C-alpha positions as CSV (number, residue, x, y, z in Angstrom):
1,M,13.7,29.9,87.1
2,A,16.7,30.1,89.3
3,D,19.1,29.5,86.4
4,L,17.5,32.2,84.1
5,L,20.4,34.5,83.1
6,L,18.5,36.8,80.7
7,D,14.8,37.6,80.7
8,A,13.4,40.2,78.4
9,K,9.6,40.7,78.3
10,G,7.3,42.8,76.2
11,I,10.0,44.7,74.4
12,H,8.8,47.5,72.2
13,T,11.6,49.3,70.4
14,Y,11.2,52.2,67.9
15,Y,13.5,53.9,65.4
16,G,11.9,57.3,65.3
17,A,8.3,56.7,64.3
18,S,9.0,53.2,63.1
19,H,7.8,50.5,65.5
20,I,10.5,47.8,65.1
21,L,9.9,45.4,68.0
22,R,6.4,44.6,69.0
23,G,6.2,43.0,72.4
24,I,9.0,40.5,72.1
25,D,9.9,38.1,74.9
26,L,13.3,36.4,75.1
27,S,14.7,34.3,77.9
28,V,18.0,32.5,78.2
29,A,18.7,29.8,80.8
30,R,22.1,28.7,82.0
31,G,23.7,26.4,79.4
32,E,21.0,27.1,76.8
33,T,21.8,27.8,73.1
34,I,19.1,29.7,71.2
35,G,18.9,30.4,67.5
36,L,17.3,33.7,66.5
37,M,16.1,33.6,62.9
38,G,14.2,35.6,60.3
39,R,14.6,37.4,57.1
40,N,16.5,40.7,56.8
41,G,14.9,43.6,58.5
42,M,12.7,41.6,60.9
43,G,14.2,42.9,64.1
44,K,16.8,40.4,65.1
45,S,19.7,42.8,65.4
46,T,17.5,45.5,67.0
47,L,16.5,42.9,69.7
48,L,20.1,42.2,70.5
49,K,21.0,45.9,70.6
50,S,18.0,46.5,72.8
51,I,19.2,43.8,75.3
52,M,22.8,45.2,75.2
53,G,21.7,48.8,75.9
54,L,22.8,50.1,72.5
55,V,19.2,50.9,71.6
56,K,16.7,51.9,74.3
57,P,13.3,50.2,74.2
58,R,10.3,52.3,74.7
59,S,8.6,49.8,77.0
60,G,9.1,46.3,78.5
61,S,11.6,44.9,80.9
62,I,15.1,43.4,80.7
63,D,16.4,41.4,83.7
64,I,20.0,40.1,83.6
65,M,21.1,37.8,86.4
66,G,17.9,38.8,88.2
67,K,18.7,42.5,88.1
68,P,16.5,45.0,86.2
69,M,18.7,46.4,83.4
70,M,16.3,48.2,81.1
71,G,17.9,51.4,79.8
72,R,21.3,50.8,81.5
73,A,24.6,51.4,79.7
74,P,26.2,48.7,77.6
75,Y,29.2,48.5,79.9
76,E,27.0,47.8,82.9
77,I,25.2,45.0,81.0
78,S,28.6,43.5,79.9
79,Q,29.8,43.5,83.5
80,L,26.9,41.1,84.3
81,G,28.4,38.5,82.1
82,I,26.9,39.2,78.7
83,A,29.4,39.2,75.8
84,Y,28.3,40.7,72.5
85,V,29.8,39.9,69.0
86,P,28.2,42.6,66.8
87,E,27.4,42.2,63.1
88,G,30.2,44.6,62.2
89,R,32.7,42.8,64.4
90,G,34.1,46.0,65.9
91,I,37.7,44.9,66.3
92,F,40.5,47.5,66.8
93,G,42.3,47.6,63.5
94,N,45.3,49.5,64.8
95,L,45.9,46.9,67.5
96,S,47.5,43.5,67.0
97,V,45.6,40.2,67.5
98,A,47.3,39.7,70.8
99,E,46.4,43.2,72.0
100,N,42.8,42.8,70.9
101,L,42.5,39.7,73.0
102,K,44.5,40.8,76.1
103,M,42.7,44.1,76.4
104,A,39.4,42.2,77.0
105,A,40.7,39.7,79.6
106,R,38.9,39.8,82.9
107,A,37.3,37.5,85.4
108,G,33.6,36.5,85.0
109,T,30.7,37.2,87.3
110,R,31.7,34.4,89.7
111,G,35.4,35.2,89.6
112,Q,36.0,32.5,86.9
113,R,38.8,32.8,84.4
114,D,37.7,29.9,82.2
115,W,38.9,31.5,79.0
116,T,42.6,32.3,79.3
117,F,44.7,33.8,76.5
118,E,46.2,30.3,76.0
119,R,42.8,28.6,75.8
120,V,41.5,31.0,73.2
121,L,44.6,30.4,71.0
122,E,44.1,26.7,71.3
123,T,40.5,27.1,70.2
124,F,41.5,29.5,67.4
125,P,44.7,28.1,66.0
126,R,44.5,30.5,63.0
127,L,44.8,33.4,65.4
128,K,47.8,31.9,67.1
129,E,49.6,32.1,63.7
130,R,48.8,35.8,63.5
131,L,49.4,37.2,66.9
132,G,51.5,40.1,65.7
133,H,49.2,41.0,62.8
134,G,47.1,44.2,63.1
135,G,43.3,43.7,63.1
136,Q,43.1,45.4,59.7
137,Q,45.4,42.8,58.2
138,L,43.1,39.9,58.9
139,S,40.6,38.4,56.5
140,G,36.9,38.6,57.3
141,G,36.8,35.1,58.8
142,E,39.9,35.8,60.9
143,Q,38.3,39.0,62.2
144,Q,35.2,37.1,63.2
145,M,37.4,34.6,65.1
146,L,39.1,37.4,66.8
147,T,35.9,39.0,67.8
148,I,34.5,35.8,69.3
149,G,37.9,35.1,71.0
150,R,37.9,38.6,72.5
151,A,34.4,38.0,73.8
152,L,35.4,34.7,75.4
153,M,38.3,36.5,77.2
154,T,35.7,38.1,79.4
155,S,34.7,34.6,80.7
156,P,31.0,35.3,79.9
157,D,27.9,33.5,81.1
158,V,26.0,34.4,77.9
159,L,27.5,35.0,74.4
160,I,25.4,36.9,71.9
161,L,26.6,36.3,68.3
162,D,25.0,38.5,65.5
163,E,25.4,37.1,62.0
164,A,27.8,34.4,62.9
165,T,29.0,33.5,59.4
166,E,27.6,36.2,57.1
167,G,29.9,36.8,54.1
168,L,32.4,34.2,55.1
169,A,33.8,31.5,52.8
170,P,32.3,28.0,53.3
171,L,35.5,26.6,54.8
172,I,35.8,29.5,57.3
173,A,32.0,29.3,58.1
174,R,32.4,25.6,59.0
175,E,35.2,26.6,61.4
176,I,33.0,29.2,63.1
177,W,30.3,26.6,63.5
178,R,32.8,24.2,65.0
179,I,33.8,26.9,67.5
180,C,30.1,27.6,68.3
181,G,29.8,23.9,69.2
182,V,32.9,24.0,71.4
183,I,31.5,27.0,73.2
184,R,28.2,25.2,73.8
185,E,30.0,22.2,75.2
186,T,31.7,24.4,77.8
187,G,28.3,25.4,79.2
188,I,28.2,29.0,78.1
189,S,24.7,30.1,77.1
190,S,24.5,31.5,73.5
191,V,22.1,33.5,71.3
192,I,23.1,33.0,67.7
193,V,21.8,34.9,64.7
194,D,22.5,33.4,61.3
195,K,20.7,32.8,58.0
196,N,21.9,29.2,57.7
197,W,19.1,27.5,59.7
198,K,20.5,24.1,59.1
199,H,23.7,24.8,60.9
200,V,22.0,26.9,63.6
201,T,19.6,24.1,64.5
202,Q,22.4,21.5,64.8
203,I,23.6,23.2,67.9
204,T,20.6,25.0,69.4
205,D,18.2,23.8,72.1
206,R,15.5,26.3,71.1
207,N,14.8,28.5,68.1
208,I,12.9,31.8,67.7
209,I,11.7,33.2,64.4
210,L,10.9,36.9,64.0
211,V,8.6,38.4,61.4
212,K,8.2,42.2,61.4
213,G,9.2,42.5,65.0
214,E,7.0,39.7,66.4
215,V,7.7,36.1,67.4
216,V,5.9,33.8,65.1
217,F,7.6,30.6,66.2
218,Q,9.4,29.4,69.3
219,G,10.4,25.7,69.8
220,S,13.0,23.1,69.6
221,S,15.1,22.3,66.6
222,A,13.3,19.0,66.2
223,E,9.9,20.8,66.1
224,L,11.2,23.3,63.6
225,H,12.5,20.6,61.3
226,S,9.1,18.8,61.5
227,R,7.3,21.9,60.2
228,P,8.9,22.6,56.8
229,E,6.0,25.0,56.0
230,L,7.4,27.4,58.6
231,L,10.8,27.4,56.9
232,T,9.2,28.1,53.6
233,Q,6.9,30.8,54.9
234,Y,9.3,32.7,57.2
235,L,12.8,31.9,56.2
236,G,12.3,31.5,52.4
237,V,13.8,28.0,52.1
């Protein structure tokens, strides 16, 4: 596919002697939003870290923008238009909101600067009210907004969002889902990990369920909704 931005095939990743990922395939096309689901400990975060170069798979292939990137450094992968919002958020607590955002600003892979400082603040009005606050002064939800906003400042082609709303109050979680919908409408591809399958499937084109490091389901949101036995068996709902 000419518009295939990310193509991981046969990924096997280990932590020591523990075989975590067992031959996983994951592809992301331009403009596609994918939900990555599964119970805790099933390999979701390890898959994202393997793609980002934070964990080195033992075998398989990872092509980004058509270039083989298996085993390459995270900064090299980021330079190809992949923005990563990690589970721990990873903001700089000693920098202000404005500094956290501006330090990430750069053109995208095609020279695009779709996400300016002003546009990010329009999308995250709560951050606009806290520009001078240090990262450590923000609530968990505000930190998550800042991390997503910082990722957008790189004008990415693909946004990878690990545990989008974990631990957030319902009102803040709804705001994060609204923002994910806005991002989808702009044409940025996304891979979203979250336990709330109902919200995930409202904005995804395709969904993948992992069980013990293997793909047990891959299909559209409509297909997943039509098979409630999968939700019960694999997601515990």
